[in-house]
C-alpha positions in Angstrom: 143.8 81.6 42.0 142.4 79.6 44.9 144.8 77.2 46.5 143.0 74.0 45.6 142.6 75.0 42.0 146.3 76.1 41.9 147.5 72.7 43.1 145.2 70.7 40.8 146.2 72.8 37.8 149.9 72.3 38.7 149.7 68.6 38.9 147.6 68.3 35.7 150.4 70.3 34.0 153.0 67.8 35.2 150.9 64.8 34.2 150.6 66.3 30.7 154.4 66.9 30.7 155.0 63.3 31.6 152.4 62.2 29.0 154.6 63.7 26.1 156.0 60.4 24.8 159.5 61.1 23.6 160.0 57.5 22.4 156.9 57.7 20.1 158.0 61.1 18.8 161.5 60.0 18.1 160.3 56.8 16.4 158.0 58.7 14.1 160.6 61.4 13.3 163.6 59.1 12.9 161.9 56.1 11.1 158.3 56.9 10.5 157.1 54.1 12.9 155.2 53.8 16.1 157.7 52.3 18.6 154.8 50.7 20.4 154.3 48.3 17.5 157.8 46.9 17.7 159.9 45.0 20.2 158.3 44.9 23.6 155.6 47.4 22.6 156.8 49.8 25.3 157.2 53.5 24.7 160.4 53.8 26.7 164.1 54.2 26.4 164.9 50.5 26.5 162.6 49.7 23.5 164.1 52.6 21.6 167.6 51.1 22.2 166.3 47.8 20.9 164.6 49.2 17.8 166.4 52.4 16.8 169.9 52.1 18.3 171.8 53.6 21.2 171.9 57.2 20.1 168.1 57.5 20.0 167.9 55.3 23.1 170.2 57.6 25.2 168.3 60.7 24.0 164.9 59.3 25.0 166.1 58.0 28.3 167.7 61.4 29.2 164.5 63.2 28.3 162.4 60.8 30.4 164.6 61.4 33.4 164.5 65.1 32.8 160.7 65.1 32.9 160.7 63.7 36.4 163.5 65.9 37.6 162.0 69.0 36.0 158.6 68.3 37.7 160.2 67.9 41.1 162.4 70.9 40.7 159.9 73.5 39.6 156.7 72.4 41.2 157.2 74.5 44.4 157.6 77.7 42.4 154.4 77.0 40.4 152.3 76.7 43.6 152.2 80.4 44.5 152.1 80.0 48.2 154.3 78.8 51.0 152.9 75.4 51.5 152.2 74.5 55.2 153.9 71.2 55.1 157.1 69.5 53.9 158.0 71.0 50.5 159.2 67.6 49.4 155.6 66.4 49.4 155.0 68.9 46.6 158.2 67.8 44.7 157.5 64.1 45.0 153.8 64.5 44.1 154.7 66.5 41.0 157.3 63.8 40.0 154.7 61.1 40.6 152.2 63.0 38.4 154.8 63.1 35.6 155.6 59.4 36.1 151.9 58.5 35.9 151.6 60.6 32.8 154.5 58.8 31.2 153.0 55.4 32.0 149.4 56.3 31.1 149.5 59.2 28.6 146.1 60.6 27.7 147.5 61.5 24.2 148.1 57.9 23.3 145.1 56.0 24.7 146.9 55.6 28.0 149.6 53.3 26.6 153.0 54.6 27.4 156.3 53.6 29.0 157.1 51.9 32.4 158.0 55.0 34.3 161.5 54.2 35.3 163.2 57.2 33.8 160.7 59.7 35.2 160.7 58.1 38.6 164.6 58.2 38.6 164.6 61.8 37.7 162.2 62.7 40.5 164.4 61.0 43.1 167.5 62.5 41.6 166.1 66.0 42.0 164.9 65.4 45.6 167.5 63.0 47.1 170.5 62.8 44.7 172.7 60.6 46.9 170.1 57.8 47.1 169.3 58.2 43.4 173.0 57.8 42.5 173.3 54.7 44.6 170.2 53.2 43.0 171.6 54.0 39.6 174.8 52.2 40.4 172.7 49.2 41.4 170.9 49.4 38.1 174.2 49.6 36.1 175.7 46.8 38.0 172.7 44.6 37.5 172.7 45.3 33.7 176.4 44.5 33.6 176.1 41.2 35.4 172.8 40.0 33.9 172.0 42.1 30.8 168.4 42.2 32.0 167.1 45.8 31.9 163.9 44.8 33.6 165.6 43.1 36.5 167.9 46.1 36.9 164.9 48.4 37.0 163.1 46.3 39.6 166.2 45.8 41.8 167.2 49.5 41.7 163.6 50.6 42.5 163.0 48.0 45.2 166.4 48.9 46.8 165.4 52.5 47.2 163.8 52.1 50.7 167.0 50.3 52.0 169.3 52.8 50.4 167.3 55.7 51.9 167.5 54.0 55.3 171.3 53.4 55.2 172.1 56.9 53.8 170.1 58.5 56.6 172.1 56.4 59.1 175.3 57.4 57.5 174.5 61.1 57.7 172.7 60.7 61.1 169.5 62.3 59.7 165.9 61.5 60.2 164.1 60.4 57.0 161.3 62.9 56.1 157.9 61.3 55.9 157.6 62.4 52.3 160.6 60.3 51.3 159.4 57.3 53.3 156.1 57.4 51.4 157.8 57.9 48.1 160.2 55.0 48.8 157.2 52.7 48.9 155.0 54.3 46.2 157.6 54.5 43.4 158.9 50.9 43.7 155.3 49.7 43.9 154.5 51.6 40.7 157.6 50.3 38.9 156.8 46.7 40.0 153.2 47.1 38.7 154.4 48.2 35.2 157.0 45.4 35.1 154.5 42.6 36.0 154.9 40.9 32.6 158.6 41.2 32.8 158.5 39.5 36.2 156.6 36.6 34.7 159.1 36.3 31.8 162.0 36.4 34.2 160.5 33.6 36.3 159.9 31.3 33.3 163.2 32.2 31.6 161.8 33.9 28.5 162.9 37.5 29.2 165.3 38.7 26.5 168.7 40.1 27.4 169.8 43.6 26.4 172.5 42.7 23.9 170.4 40.1 22.2 167.6 42.6 21.7 169.9 45.0 20.0 171.4 42.4 17.7 168.1 40.8 16.7 165.6 43.7 16.3 167.5 46.8 15.3 165.9 48.5 12.3 168.3 49.8 9.7 
């Protein structure tokens, strides 16, 4: 297969992988409902927590993370050449394709989730130290504020700084691929959370515990 066609086919595959909406599938199988018609209308783990409870929410979140991690992990082996540049470009591009597929899935009229899980999985596969630190920032923010959206924004926006300080700690130069991804992924997450940002600013964003209490479906 020609190189260009091989690359395009690979990234289409990972886009389609990301476009498989676990939240929608779980909602239909577990309760016979479209999760996008309830709560925030988002096809992601947080809304599944809100509507279907923590067991389904954990499952959906883990699968979303796995999509990004799987894309980044196996992409180099699916491009049947030795790429003439940083292999992390291939990994991050594949993870980005899966994240875009999750956000704008062709199977569901391009209405999907917000991409946090898939993006986190991608970074976890490529740079696990930075990913773990960002996850700790996420968990700490949720614990202190109970705002999932704020935690998602802060953990993603902190990625460039975390990357910088980790590289200083290990006295390593940051690869260009990671520098680019540290800007692209946070920008994408910020884009998908623009309505949440507005609600956070005007004080109407709902907190995590309140959502579980008020909207859980029996």
